[in-house]
N, C-alpha and C positions, 0 to 999 in steps of 0.2 A: 079643782073643777068648779067650785062654787063661784069664784071670781069671774071665770069665763062666762058662766051662765048668767050671773048678775049684770056684769058690765059689757059682755060681748067681747069682740076682738080689741076694742079700745082699752079694755082693762089690762091687756098685755103690753100695750104700747107705753113707752116712757113719756110721761106728760111733762114732768118738770126736768128741764135740761140744766145741768150745772153751769154756774158762771165760770166758764173756762176761757182764758185768753192765753194763747201760746206764748212762750217766753221769747221767741225770736220775732214776734210781731212788734211793729213800731208803737211807740207810746201813744196814748189816746190824745194827749194835748197836741202832739205834732200832727197826728191824723186830722184833728179838728182844724188846725191852721191850714193844712193842705186843702181840706174841703172848703173852708171859707174863701181861700184864694181862688179856688176853682170856680166858685159861684160868683166871685167878683170879676174874674177875668176868664170867661168860658172859652175864649178863642185860643188860649195858650196850649201848645203841645206839652207833652210830658217832659221833654228836654228843656223847653222854655220855662216850665213850671219849676224844674229843679234849680235852674239859675235864679229864678225869681225868689224862691224860698231861701236860697243862700244869701242873696242881697238884702231882702227885706227882714227876714227873721233870724238869719245866721244859722240856719239849719242845713246841714249837708245831708241830702237825701237823693237817692238814685232815681232815674226816670222810670225804671221798672217798678219801683216801690210805689211811685205816684200812679202808675198805670194800674197796679193791683188794687190800690185804694179806690180808684175810680171804678174799676170793675165791680168791687164789692158793693159800692153805692149806686150801681147802674148809671154811671156818668161817663161811659167810655166813648161816646161820640160827641161832636160839637153840638149837634142838634139837641141831644138829651141834656147836655150841660146848659145850653142856652135856655131851654124850656124850664128847667128847674131853677135857673137864676131868675127868670122873669116871675115865676111863681113866688120865689122867696122875696123878691123886691116888692111885689104887689102885697104880699102878706105883711111885710115890714111897714109899708106905707099905710096899710089899713090900720095897724096898731097905733100909729102916730095920729 
């Protein structure tokens, strides 16, 4: 009772989430390569991106996995990908 009185409803909420990555999820380095290619070439569809990753990186990845990665990162439309690509390019040019 005292923790509820001291901290309120927030005291009951789990604040620290464990570092959990599902075993069936794609490797982080492959996901990073997909995101980098997405920002470099925002106009590619998920099917085109699957072929591109096979040619450039030798990674065999399905178009649905690419779609799921894009959904997680909120890059599911061309407009969102293009906007994020422009921001990333501007940020990179600002660093140099």
